[in-house]
Every structure is written in C-alpha cells, then in structure tokens.
FIZADO-778362 format. One line per field, with one value per residue (C-alpha): residue number from 1; x, y, z; residue in three letters. Coordinates in Angstrom, 2 decimals, decimal comma. Last residue first. Example, Ala and Ser with C-alpha at 12.3 -4.5 7.8 and 13.67 -1.06 7.14 Angstrom:
! FIZADO-778362
seq	(2/1)
c1	(13,67/12,30)
c2	(-1,06/-4,50)
c3	(7,14/7,80)
type	(SER/ALA)
This chain:
! FIZADO-778362
seq	(379/378/377/376/375/374/373/372/371/370/369/368/367/366/365/364/363/362/361/360/359/358/357/356/355/354/353/352/351/350/349/348/347/346/345/344/343/342/341/340/339/338/337/336/335/334/333/332/331/330/329/328/327/326/325/324/323/322/321/320/319/318/317/316/315/314/313/312/311/310/309/308/307/306/305/304/303/302/301/300/299/298/297/296/295/294/293/292/291/290/289/288/287/286/285/284/283/282/281/280/279/278/277/276/275/274/273/272/271/270/269/268/267/266/265/264/263/262/261/260/259/258/257/256/255/254/253/252/251/250/249/248/247/246/245/244/243/242/241/240/239/238/237/236/235/234/233/232/231/230/229/228/227/226/225/224/223/222/221/220/219/218/217/216/215/214/213/212/211/210/209/208/207/206/205/204/203/202/201/200/199/198/197/196/195/194/193/192/191/190/189/188/187/186/185/184/183/182/181/180/179/178/177/176/175/174/173/172/171/170/169/168/167/166/165/164/163/162/161/160/159/158/157/156/155/154/153/152/151/150/149/148/147/146/145/144/143/142/141/140/139/138/137/136/135/134/133/132/131/130/129/128/127/126/125/124/123/122/121/120/119/118/117/116/115/114/113/112/111/110/109/108/107/106/105/104/103/102/101/100/99/98/97/96/95/94/93/92/91/90/89/88/87/86/85/84/83/82/81/80/79/78/77/76/75/74/73/72/71/70/69/68/67/66/65/64/63/62/61/60/59/58/57/56/55/54/53/52/51/50/49/48/47/46/45/44/43/42/41/40/39/38/37/36/35/34/33/32/31/30/29/28/27/26/25/24/23/22/21/20/19/18/17/16/15/14/13/12/11/10/9/8/7/6/5/4/3/2/1)
c1	(44,66/48,00/50,30/51,56/54,12/56,82/58,80/59,04/61,16/61,14/64,45/65,69/62,34/63,45/62,48/60,45/57,09/54,63/52,50/55,93/56,12/52,56/52,74/55,77/54,13/50,18/52,17/54,24/50,85/49,24/52,66/52,84/49,29/49,45/51,97/50,34/47,47/49,70/51,46/47,90/44,79/42,45/44,04/47,37/46,34/44,50/47,62/49,40/48,01/47,45/51,18/52,85/55,97/57,13/61,48/63,38/61,12/61,32/58,55/58,73/58,90/56,26/54,00/55,78/54,65/50,21/50,79/51,15/47,44/47,12/49,30/48,16/50,85/54,46/56,95/61,16/63,65/67,18/69,35/72,22/71,22/67,45/67,69/65,56/64,63/63,58/61,48/60,04/58,82/57,33/55,10/51,60/52,30/52,69/48,43/48,91/48,08/44,30/43,92/47,06/47,87/46,09/46,53/48,68/51,49/51,61/54,92/57,80/60,03/63,84/66,85/70,58/70,44/72,86/71,34/72,47/70,41/67,29/67,65/66,99/64,15/62,80/62,44/62,02/57,94/55,77/58,73/57,17/60,01/64,12/65,98/69,16/71,04/73,96/75,73/72,65/73,52/75,47/72,41/70,02/71,29/71,61/67,81/67,70/68,97/66,42/63,85/61,58/59,55/56,43/57,51/55,16/55,76/51,99/50,41/52,90/52,40/48,60/49,55/51,27/49,08/45,93/48,41/48,92/52,55/51,79/51,77/54,99/55,60/58,80/59,21/56,12/57,93/58,97/56,19/53,43/50,87/48,70/49,45/49,22/46,39/43,11/42,61/43,94/43,10/40,63/38,66/39,84/37,64/34,51/33,65/30,46/31,35/33,78/30,39/28,99/32,19/31,22/27,89/27,44/29,99/33,64/35,40/38,79/41,98/43,24/40,50/39,26/35,53/34,21/33,28/36,85/39,13/36,53/37,22/40,81/42,68/46,12/48,92/51,37/54,62/53,89/55,90/58,85/59,39/62,58/63,40/66,97/68,28/69,69/68,22/69,90/68,95/71,33/71,01/67,97/68,25/70,32/68,08/64,86/67,29/68,30/64,56/64,54/66,96/65,32/62,14/60,35/59,97/61,12/59,34/61,55/60,85/62,96/64,20/64,33/67,78/66,45/66,83/63,23/60,77/64,28/64,93/60,62/61,27/63,29/61,98/59,15/55,85/52,12/54,51/54,15/57,59/57,10/59,13/59,97/59,99/62,48/62,13/63,17/59,47/60,30/61,64/58,51/56,54/58,28/58,15/54,42/54,29/56,58/54,47/51,16/51,90/48,33/46,83/44,92/46,55/49,97/50,00/49,12/51,33/52,10/55,74/55,86/56,50/59,34/58,72/60,77/61,10/63,84/66,08/70,09/71,54/73,18/70,42/67,97/68,92/66,74/65,42/62,10/63,28/62,38/63,32/60,57/59,65/60,83/60,22/57,16/55,05/55,82/53,63/52,49/50,87/48,26/48,42/45,22/44,57/47,56/46,39/42,80/45,01/46,89/43,42/41,54/43,18/44,39/40,64/39,82/37,61/39,14/42,43/42,35/40,32/41,40/43,73/41,61/38,44/39,27/39,95/37,07/34,36/35,30/38,28/37,50/34,66/36,78/40,02/38,22/37,09/40,46/41,74/39,53/40,77/44,51/43,36/42,47/41,92/39,43/36,47)
c2	(164,50/165,43/167,91/166,15/168,21/168,01/165,17/168,44/169,92/172,31/171,63/175,36/176,48/176,12/173,29/170,85/168,37/169,66/170,72/173,04/174,81/174,52/176,90/179,38/179,93/180,80/183,19/184,69/185,01/186,84/189,04/190,23/191,21/192,98/195,15/196,17/197,78/199,07/200,57/202,28/200,76/199,28/200,41/199,14/195,51/195,23/195,83/193,51/190,72/191,72/191,62/188,94/188,26/184,67/183,18/180,43/178,99/175,22/173,49/173,39/177,06/177,83/174,94/176,74/180,30/179,27/177,95/180,82/182,79/184,44/183,90/183,99/184,59/185,01/182,72/183,57/181,90/182,81/181,77/179,18/176,31/176,91/177,24/174,57/173,14/175,51/176,25/172,78/173,07/177,12/176,14/174,86/177,25/180,44/179,45/179,29/181,78/181,90/185,63/187,57/190,21/190,68/187,50/188,36/189,31/185,55/185,27/183,28/185,90/185,16/185,75/187,70/188,45/188,07/187,54/183,68/183,69/185,33/183,01/180,12/181,34/181,56/178,11/176,85/179,00/181,24/184,04/187,30/189,28/189,42/190,08/191,90/192,22/195,15/198,21/198,57/200,30/196,91/194,74/196,81/196,81/192,98/193,07/195,12/192,76/189,86/191,60/194,77/195,74/196,26/199,51/201,19/204,76/205,70/204,75/206,47/209,77/209,31/208,41/211,74/213,41/211,93/211,94/215,56/216,80/218,36/217,01/217,43/214,28/212,81/215,31/213,35/210,35/208,76/211,08/209,31/211,66/212,45/215,57/215,30/214,47/216,08/213,14/210,46/210,86/212,79/210,85/207,59/208,74/210,15/207,01/207,39/210,43/208,06/206,32/209,08/209,84/206,50/206,19/210,44/209,51/210,17/208,06/207,69/209,25/206,50/203,95/203,38/203,59/201,73/199,19/199,11/198,53/195,70/194,26/194,47/194,31/193,87/196,62/196,09/194,73/193,80/190,55/191,71/193,50/193,89/193,56/196,17/194,95/197,08/200,39/203,52/206,51/206,72/203,22/203,99/207,13/206,18/203,14/206,17/207,76/205,01/204,20/208,25/207,63/204,52/206,47/203,39/202,65/199,86/199,36/198,80/197,85/198,74/196,98/199,39/199,82/199,65/203,10/204,72/207,90/209,93/206,84/206,68/210,35/209,46/206,83/208,82/208,58/207,82/204,28/203,92/202,43/200,26/199,77/196,13/196,11/193,71/192,09/191,80/193,00/196,67/197,49/196,04/197,41/201,07/200,55/199,79/203,04/204,51/203,06/204,27/208,03/208,60/205,42/203,13/206,02/205,60/201,82/203,65/200,77/197,85/196,21/193,50/192,87/190,50/187,47/184,32/186,14/187,28/188,28/187,73/189,57/187,04/187,59/186,21/184,30/182,83/183,17/181,19/179,33/177,17/175,17/172,84/171,07/167,85/165,37/162,98/163,17/164,02/166,01/165,54/168,57/168,92/170,81/171,54/175,01/176,45/175,17/177,80/180,60/181,19/179,41/182,22/185,10/183,13/182,60/186,76/186,84/189,46/190,20/190,38/192,29/192,76/196,02/197,62/196,49/198,20/201,36/201,68/200,51/203,77/202,40/201,94/198,64/196,88/197,15/196,05/192,79/192,29/193,00/190,19/188,16/188,10/186,70/187,56/191,34/192,01/193,93)
c3	(182,98/180,03/180,60/184,80/186,54/189,27/187,18/184,60/187,14/190,34/192,34/191,71/192,73/196,07/198,96/197,03/198,35/196,04/199,42/199,93/196,80/196,88/199,89/198,63/194,89/196,86/199,62/197,14/194,37/197,24/197,92/194,37/193,81/197,38/196,42/193,33/195,37/197,87/194,95/193,26/194,86/192,83/190,03/190,28/191,99/188,39/187,00/188,94/188,13/184,17/183,46/185,21/183,44/184,87/185,47/184,54/181,92/181,83/182,38/185,75/185,80/184,04/186,70/189,64/188,18/187,63/191,12/192,40/190,94/187,57/185,58/181,95/179,57/179,78/180,96/181,14/179,09/179,55/176,85/175,75/177,89/177,32/173,86/172,17/175,32/176,58/173,24/172,92/176,94/176,85/173,54/175,69/177,92/175,42/174,07/170,44/168,06/167,02/167,51/167,19/168,88/172,03/173,77/176,52/174,08/172,79/175,24/175,83/176,31/175,46/176,78/176,46/172,51/169,82/167,02/166,63/170,18/168,69/165,55/167,83/169,86/166,78/165,34/169,01/168,48/170,67/171,16/171,79/174,01/172,89/176,14/175,51/178,69/178,34/176,39/173,74/170,51/168,76/169,64/168,79/165,31/165,61/166,37/163,76/161,18/162,55/161,07/160,80/158,35/159,70/161,34/164,23/162,78/162,18/164,93/167,08/165,57/166,34/169,71/170,13/168,49/170,96/174,31/174,19/173,40/169,71/166,12/164,99/167,40/169,19/172,19/173,86/172,75/175,98/178,48/176,93/177,66/180,27/182,07/186,25/187,91/187,38/185,09/187,46/190,92/190,91/187,41/189,12/192,08/190,37/188,41/187,02/184,80/182,68/182,40/180,93/178,93/177,44/176,82/175,66/172,71/172,33/169,71/170,53/168,08/168,41/169,37/173,10/171,98/174,32/170,88/169,41/172,61/173,27/169,10/170,28/166,65/166,82/166,17/163,50/163,35/167,20/167,77/168,76/171,80/172,49/176,19/176,84/180,51/183,82/182,17/184,31/182,81/180,59/179,47/178,56/177,00/174,91/173,64/173,17/171,73/168,65/168,45/167,39/165,34/163,71/162,74/161,36/164,97/166,97/170,38/173,53/176,99/179,43/182,51/185,94/187,59/192,21/193,78/192,29/191,58/189,85/187,50/187,14/185,96/183,67/182,24/181,87/182,99/180,41/179,67/175,44/175,58/178,84/181,80/183,14/187,11/188,09/191,88/195,59/196,76/197,15/193,95/192,51/194,55/193,87/189,78/190,23/191,61/189,74/186,23/187,97/188,00/188,97/188,91/186,49/183,63/184,26/183,21/179,56/178,27/180,14/180,10/182,69/186,43/187,07/189,04/190,63/193,77/195,68/193,03/192,93/189,00/186,65/183,71/186,49/189,33/192,35/195,53/196,36/199,25/201,43/204,99/206,76/204,11/204,84/202,34/203,77/200,49/196,74/194,19/190,54/189,83/187,37/183,49/182,43/184,27/182,47/179,03/180,69/181,41/178,21/175,75/177,25/175,74/172,51/172,03/172,81/170,12/168,47/170,57/173,93/176,91/180,51/180,52/177,91/178,97/183,32/180,56/178,85/181,70/183,38/186,18/190,20/189,92/187,08/189,49/192,61/191,21/189,38/192,69/194,12/190,53/192,07/195,26/198,56/198,06/201,71/199,91)
type	(ARG/GLU/THR/ALA/VAL/CYS/ASN/ARG/ASP/LEU/GLU/ALA/ILE/SER/ARG/ARG/GLY/LEU/LEU/ALA/LEU/SER/THR/ASP/MET/GLU/THR/LYS/LEU/ILE/GLU/ILE/SER/ARG/ALA/VAL/GLY/ALA/GLU/GLY/ILE/ALA/ALA/LEU/GLY/TYR/LEU/PHE/ALA/ARG/GLY/ILE/MET/CYS/ALA/ASP/ALA/GLY/LEU/ALA/LEU/ALA/LYS/LEU/VAL/ASP/THR/GLY/ARG/ARG/ILE/GLY/GLY/ASP/PHE/ILE/VAL/THR/LEU/ARG/ASP/GLY/VAL/ALA/ASP/ALA/ILE/ALA/PRO/LEU/VAL/SER/ILE/THR/SER/PRO/ALA/GLY/ASP/LEU/GLN/ARG/GLY/GLY/HIS/ASN/SER/VAL/VAL/VAL/GLY/ASP/ALA/GLY/SER/GLN/ALA/ALA/LEU/ARG/ALA/ASP/GLU/PRO/SER/LEU/ILE/GLY/LYS/VAL/ILE/LEU/PRO/GLY/ARG/TRP/ILE/SER/ARG/VAL/TRP/GLU/ILE/ASP/ARG/TRP/THR/ILE/SER/PRO/ASP/PHE/ASN/LEU/ALA/VAL/HIS/ARG/ALA/VAL/SER/VAL/ILE/ASP/SER/GLY/GLY/ALA/SER/SER/ASP/ALA/LEU/ASN/ALA/PHE/THR/ILE/ARG/PRO/GLY/LEU/LEU/VAL/ASP/VAL/ILE/TRP/ARG/PRO/HIS/ARG/LEU/VAL/ASP/LEU/LEU/ASN/ALA/PRO/THR/LEU/ARG/PRO/PRO/VAL/THR/PHE/GLY/ASN/ARG/LEU/ASP/ARG/ASP/ARG/GLN/GLY/SER/VAL/PRO/LEU/ASP/ALA/THR/PHE/VAL/LEU/ALA/SER/ALA/GLY/ALA/ALA/GLN/ALA/ARG/GLU/VAL/LEU/SER/ARG/THR/LEU/GLY/ARG/ASP/ARG/MET/VAL/TYR/LEU/GLN/PHE/TRP/PHE/PRO/ARG/SER/THR/GLY/ALA/ALA/VAL/ASP/GLU/MET/SER/VAL/ILE/SER/MET/THR/SER/LEU/CYS/PHE/PRO/ILE/GLY/ALA/LYS/GLU/ALA/ALA/ARG/ALA/ALA/ALA/ILE/GLU/GLY/ARG/ARG/SER/LEU/MET/GLY/ALA/ASN/GLY/ALA/PRO/ALA/LEU/VAL/LEU/PRO/LEU/ALA/GLN/LYS/ALA/GLY/LEU/LEU/GLU/THR/GLU/LEU/SER/ARG/GLU/GLY/VAL/ASP/VAL/LEU/VAL/ARG/PRO/ARG/PHE/ALA/ILE/ARG/ARG/LEU/ASP/GLU/ARG/ASN/ALA/GLU/LEU/THR/THR/GLU/ASP/HIS/ALA/GLY/GLY/ASP/VAL/TYR/ASP/PHE/LEU/ALA/ARG/PRO/LEU/ARG/ARG/ARG/ALA/LEU/GLU/ARG/LEU/ASP/GLU/ILE/THR/ILE/ALA/THR/MET)
C-alpha cells in the first residue's frame, strides 16, 4: 500500500500494531467528543483564495523561538513512541532533523534523552511533567539542559490522567490487564514482536532510576502514576523558569486568561492544546479557541497550535488564525508505527506537499502572507 495521505499511514499502523497499542495512539478520553471536534472544526473552516497572483516562487520556511526552520511544524511529545517502532524516539528525531524541524521528546519516552542526543546532531525540545518529587523534576530539567535540549515544554493539563475508555477495555492500564484475547492479538502481529518486543529493553528510560520498585516499565509506570502532582500551579512555572536556561513553552492552554498568566510567569511561548482530546472530554476544540489566544498574547509569546492536524490545509488554517507553527502528534506516530523512520519522514513530506500546493492555490507566496483574510470560519 502506497501512503498518499496521513489516513493511509493510519491504516498501515492499524494493521501493524496490536489493537491495544493502536487504540492508545488513536483514541481519546471518554466519548471522544473533543477528539472528534478537533478534526470537525478544522473541516468547517473554508478558504478564501485569491487568483491571478504570481506564486511561481513559494516558501514554507519560518522562524520559531529565534531559530530558522524549513517548515512550520514541530513533532509533538508522545509517550510510548518507542513501543511503536524500535528506538522510535530516535527514529522520529532523525526524521525531524532531516526535514529541518524540531522534535520534542516526552518525559515518558522509551528512549532516554541522552540516547536521543547521542543519536542525532540537531538539538531537540524536551517535554516536562512536574512530579510530586521536585528533586526528580529538577533532575529532569538539568539532564535536559546537559543533553543540549533547545527548549523546554511544560505540560500543564495533566494534574491527573484522563480516562481513556479504549485503554480500559483493552487492558492498556497500569498494571496491564492481560487476557487470552489481548495476548492472542499480540501474537497476530509478528513483525511488531520482532521489531519491538525482541528489541532493546522497554521501559520509561528517563525515569528508570527513579522508582524504588524496579526499573521495568510496569514498575516505573506505577511509580509515575503516583507522582503526577495535582497541586501544580503557576508558581511551578516560575520555579522551572528559574532553573531552566532557554525558551520555556507552556503546553495545554485553552483560554486567553491562561495564556496571559503564562506570559506573566516567564514563558516564551504557549501550545494551544487539549492534549489531543485525551484529557478532558468536552473541552473546546483547539482551532475554536486559537484566534482569541493569539489576539491576547501573540505580540508577547510564540503561539503553537496542536490538535487534529491531518492535512497540510489544516496547518495553513491554523497559521492564518494566529499560530506561528503547528505540532503534529498522531500524524507522525501513524508513520512511525507503519514503517519507522521512513514513515515519519513520509508523514512530514505528505504535509509539506499539501501545504505547498494549497499555499499556491490560496494565492500566497509564503506562510508569512497567511492571515485571517485567507479563511472564513463560518460556512
């Protein structure tokens, strides 16, 4: 099967992964209404193209946090990416490096930040969960600094983990619920078994030394689940700002009020995100709140959009409504699960081609020319 679209990569990923793992990537919280709204609200936005414009020369280049990059994309942080493909985080980081865009490593990665740094030549971003153990949190920040991370992404929307019904049904829990049905399903995916299960040891490598109960993935996951801190506040942003040297981005912003507080707390940017619909079901779609947030802080903060990107046209819509760049999560994870590093590269190339073609058809020569005159939010 030739992957022409992100949906093609999704189908390839569905075939290759055990169902529990595919549903972990693909699913959202509760009834998945927010997950669906992220996509549906992007679809509702119509373009307002101009014609007879010279678009013979076009550019998708941009500048983000003071660094030039080839495309207005960032590979979003994703826990367990290394369970989709062997050493998956390194594969994704290499694909991002070749494409000239940032890769953001999750705290809950299977490959450690030090190994990602050793396996690539381009600085990566690091996504931080603040733990009850502030000594552990400080250690993660210091390790990211030492590993050469060029930006720190503070995830603010996970004081507790949202309930994902697909994961509960499939036994993808802590600890995992093993049944004859899901064990049989795993055995039906020999390519994944050889690539991942028979590969390097699977654990949350950034946190493997933090759990007194052991360094295996179940022990570490149980320890981390008990250490998510529901008491984090804006003071913790200020504390992280005081120990981190470099750009600080707050991820999980859905209101202008919180965006302003992020600016006041020392952040350099925000990610307009509802965690891909994986936390609070019933939260607004990210595209619906983006314009108000961009209006509130766009002159003070870098604004990154996250949620529902499956087409290059989705990226252009978000940029037109005030984003400086877009994070892609599932879009690249489907590629990673399908064919490893080549799949991630293919997902980026698909979006790049769609962005370039659509930019020309809009009558624009660069992403800098995208503004609200390019879109009509009501059909």
